[in-house]
N, C-alpha and C positions, 0 to 999 in steps of 0.2 A: 620563489614562492609567489603564488597568485593571491590576489584579493578577489574573493568570490561572494556574490550575493545569491542566496537561495530564497526563493519566494514561494510561500505556501499559505494562501490567504485564509483558509478555514482550518487547516490541519497543523496545529502548533506542535513542535517537537517536545514541548513541556506538558502537553495534555495527557491525562490518564487514558489508557487504551481500553477499548471495549464498548464505549458509549456509541450512540447512533452515528455521530459524525467523527469518531476517532477510531482509526484502524490502520490499514496498511500504509497509507500516505504519511501519517504521523511517524510510523516506525521508519519508513524509508528516509524521510527528511532528518530525523534525529540521528540515525546511524551514519548516514552519508556526511552530515555536518561534523559529527564527532571524529570520524575517520580522517576527513580532510584536515581538520584542525590538528590532529595528531601528526600528520605529515608535515605540518609547519605552515600550511596555508592560512590566511586570515579570512574567516568566514562570518558573514552576517546573515541570519535567517530573518526574513521579513514575514510577519504574520499579523492578522487583524487583531486589534486591541479589543478583546471580548470580555474583559473583566476590569472594573474600576480599581480593583485591588492590586493589579499588576503594574509595576513600573514600566515606563516606556522602553527602557533598555535593560535587559538582564544580561549580566556578564556570566555566562553559563559555564564555560570552560576556558582554559588557556587558548587564545586565538579564536574564541567562538562567542558571539553575542546573539541574542534574540531581540529583535527590534519590533515593538508593537506599533502597528500603523493605525492611526485614528481614522476609521472609515465606518460610518454607521454607529449605532449605540454601543457603549462599552458593556455589552452583555451578549449572551448566546443568541445567535440567529441561525436557524437552519440553513445549510449551505444552498438549498434550493431557492432561498430568498436573498442571497448575497449579491447577485449580479448588479443590482441597482447601486450598490456601494462601491463598485470596482473603479468607477471613474475617479472618485475621491481618493481611493487607495492608490491608483496609479499616479495621479498628479502629485500627491504628497510624497510618494516614493521618488518620482522624477526630480522634484525639488531637492530632496535629501541627497540623491545621487549627484546632482549638479553642484551642490555645496560642499561635497566631500573633498578633502585635501588631496587624496589620491583616488583616481577613478577605479571602478571595479573592472577587473580584467575579463570577467564573464558573469552573466546573470542566468541562473537556472530556475525557470518557472515550473511549478508543479501544479497541475490541474489547469483546465481551460481558463478559469477566472483569473488565476495568477498570470497566465500568459497574456490575457487581455489587459490586465493592469500593467504588465511590462511594455506592451505596445503603447499604452498611454504614456508611460515613463520615458519611452524613446522620443517623445515629442520635446522633452526637455534636454536630454543628453543621449548620445548614441552609445551602444555597447553590443558585444556579441551575445546573442540570445540562444539558450538551449531550453527546449520544452519537453517535459514528460507529462503525458496526459493522465496516467493512472486509470482512466476509464474514458471511453469514447461515447459521445452523446447518441450517435446513431445506433450503436450496439445496445446501449441502455434502453433506448426507446423501443427497439425491436423486441426486447424481452419484457419490458415493464409496461409498455403501452400507455394507457390513460393514467396509470399510477405514477408515471414519471413526472416529477414536479418541476423539472427544469424547463425554462422557456425555449422555444424553437430557435431563438437567436444563438443558442449554443452551437448549433451546427455550422453556421457561417463563421463564427469566431474560431472554431477548430480548423476549418478550411484555411482561414487567413493565417493562423499560426503555422500551419504546415507549409504555407508558401513563404512566410516572412521570417521564421526562425532559422538561425544559422545551422542548427542541428536539432532534429527531433529524435528522441530516445524512445523506442518501443521496448516494452518489458518482456516480450516473448515473441516467437515467430508469428503466432496468431494475431497479436497486436499489430505487427507490421503489415500483415496481409489485410487486416481490416482497414488500415489507413490507405493502402493502395487501391483496394476494391471499392470502398465506400466513399473515399474522399479524393481519389485520383491524386494522391500525394506523390511527390518526386522521390523515387527510391534512393537517389544519390544523397538526399538530406537525412536519411533515416539510419540510425544504428540501433542494434539490439543490445540493451544493457539490463539485466534482470535485477530483481531484489535479492536479498541475502539474509544471513544470520551471523551472529557474533559467537565464535567458539568459546570465548570466555564467559558468555552468558548462558549458552545452551549446549549441553553435552549429555551423554548417557549417564544414568545413575541407576542404582539398584531399585527394581520395581517394588520389592517387599518393603524396603525402607521408605520409598516414596508413599506407598499406601498407608504405612503406619503413621507417617507425618501428617497425612491428610485425613486420617480416620476412615479410609475406604476399606471395603471388605477384602480380606486377604485372598480368598479362594474363588472369586467369581470372575467371569469374563466381562471386562469393562471396556466400553467404547467411549471415546472422548470426542466432543465437538466443541470448538473454541473459536470465537470470533464475534463480530458485531451482530447484534440482535436485530436484523432486518429481514424481511421475507425472502429477498433474493438469495440469501445465504443457504437456503434449503434445509434449515433445521427440521422443519416439518417432515421432510422426506426421511430424515434419520429416525425420527420418532415412529413413523409408520413402518420403517424397517424393523425396529425393535418389536413392534406389534406382530409383524410377520414372523419374526423369530419365535415369539411366544406361541404362535399357532403351530410352529414346527417343533414345539417343545424344546427349544434351545433357550437356556437361561442366559440373559445378557442384561447388563445394567448400563445406562447411558448417563454421563455427566456432561452438562452443558455449561460452559464457562463464557460469560459475557453479560453486558448490561450496563445500565447507567449508574448503578449503585453496587456496593460491596455485598449486599444481601439481595437476592433475587426479589425484585419488587415489581409486580405487574402494573402498578400505577405509574411508577417512574419509567418503566420500560414496557409499553403496551404489547410489544411483540412477545414478551415472556408470558403475559396473560393469555394471549392467543394460543401459544404453544402449550401452555398448561391445559387449556381446554381440549386441545387435540389429543394430548396424552390421556386425559380422562376419558374422552370418547372412545379411544382405541383400547382402553382397558389396561394401560401400562403406566398409569400415573405413579404407582409405587416403584416402577423400575426406571423412571426418568427423574433426574435430580438437577435442579437449576441452581448453580453455584453462585452466580452473580459475577461482578467484575473482579478481576485479580490483577495485582501489579506484576510488572515484568519479572521481578525477582522471585515470584511465586510460580511462574509458568513452567520451569524445568521439572518441578515435582509433579505437576499435573500431567505433562506429557509422559513422564517416566512411569507414572502409576497406571497408565492405560495399557491394555493389550493391543489396541489399534486406534489410530486417529482417523476420523471420518470428516470429510468436507464435500458436500454435494450441492454447490450453488447452481443456479440457472445459468449464470455466466460469471466469468472471473478474469479480469484483465491480467493479473498475475497470480496472486494468492500466496501470501508469505507463510501462513500457518502450515501448509504441507512441508515446506522446507524446514521450518522449525521442528516439526515432529520428526522428520528424517534426521535432523541434527541430534535428536535425542534417541536415535536408534529405534524408532517405532514405525511399523508398517503403516502405510497410508492408503486408504480407499477414497478416491476422489472422483468427481464427475469429469467426464472427458470433454472439458471446455477450457478455452483460454490458456493461461499459463500452466494450469494443472496438467495439461497434456504434455507439456515440456518438462516439468519437474519430476512427475511420477512416471516411472517406467513400468508399464503394465506387465505383471508377472515377474518383475525383478526387484522393485522396491515397494511394491504394493499392487493395487488394481485400479483400473479405470472403469467406471460404470456410467450408463446414461444418466443425465440429471432427471429428477422427478420420476424415478423408477425404484420404489422401495423394495420390490421383489428382487431386482437384480442386486441391489445393495445387500439385502438379507442373505442372498445366496453366498456372496463373498464373505460376509461376516461369519456365516455358519461354517464355511471352509476353515477360516482361521481359528474359530473356536474348537473345531475338531483336531486341528493340526498345529499345536503351539510351536512346534519346532520349525514349521514353515514360516510362521509369523516372526520368529526370532531371526531366521535367515533373511527375510525381506527387510526387517528393520536394520540389520547389519549392513546390507547392501545400500539401503537408503542413507545410512550414516556416512558410508564411504563416498557416495555420490555428492552429498551435501558438502562435505569437506573439500572435495575435489573441485566443485563448480560454483558453489553459492555462498562463499564467505563474503562478508562486507568488505574485507580487505581486497579481495579479488574484484568486487564490483567497483570499488572506489579507484582502483588502479585504472580500470577502463574509463571511468569518468574523468580522472585526472589527465589521462592522455588526450581525451576529447577536448577538455578545457584548454590544455596547453596548445593544441593545434589551432584552436580558434583565437586564442590570445596572441600567438605568434603571427597568425595571418593579419590580425588587426594592427599589430605593431609594424609589420612589413608595409601594410597599406598606408599607415600614417607616415612612415619614413619616406615612402615613394612620393607622397604629396609634398612633403617638406623639400625634397630634392628637385621637384619639378620646376623648370624655369617659369617665371611669370608670363602669363599670356598677354599678347599685345591687345590694346583696346581696339575694338572695331570702329570703323569710320562712323563718326556721328555719336559715339558713346559718350555719356556724361562722365565727368571726373577729370 
């Protein structure tokens, strides 16, 4: 059994999902850590101490702890402004690693800032380093332009991590391609390891029962959008598609799940306020419902209550929500970008459409509204695909194999150094 450190500077596995900086990375870290601990590995998750109310160490599960690293104020700081605190984060972590009775067999950094902190920690003690970026700075800058709040230093940090990490994990083929084409990364260092879902958490359930539980209409065509409330997720595109359906005299109702609070609050989540205004301007405010944030235990009913799940971001490094919807046997319409291109099979488990094209989305929604039997078949095929390829157990098997290879190589190298005969002193050497 291995001793594993997972580093996730802004995305704590203990955080509530759906707020601005809480999303796929939190889910990835939480599930990977739990699955590794269930396998008997000893796992510590290092995340920034962002609340004075949280103890420094939380014993979360058997074999699993969350260690809160003091770096910056013990309060929320937007991730775009965290880089200045990563030197302190890395130095504290390096001293912690060096003082440990047993060294970590492998350290897995999540996001470029965690990776940068790990490079700092390596100045105190050496360890095999695995890096998952979850998003690449050059891809983000291409799509967000001036609205990208991260500094340009991010790009060189990512390049350095691709050179110095023992293994880089891409989340989908497009992610790997972006590393090769935009960063000139070494393909020999890259493995593709996707995100996943937990079958014990997400599974098909009766739609009528789910709607009754949520108080949703029994006999209407319902579209679900679920995720972080930020512009790049493309919720505006879905609202405009609902308006396009209205012009076609197709009745559809959209439920939007996500936000910083349990009740949709445009003050707490400004993006919700912007989207409400768009729905009003499009004449569909009465057909668009903002649900607010929901806990993981509530998500299966939301997925099950929908006729179709939609996600049309501008770009998406992986995208966990399409896999979760498939796990609940719901058809998915997603934009043909990033990981969604890999998880959703066009015409088999749902449909792929161009991002920012509400008419194309409306066309596919109208098709599924007319043909509920087709929607059912697509959902069943998606469920089979999710079970076959995207369970967290399968994901963590791949991760465990990667960790074990790196740990074995490290032990072999250390043993070789111990067996090597001492080198003679050069003429004139001191000592």
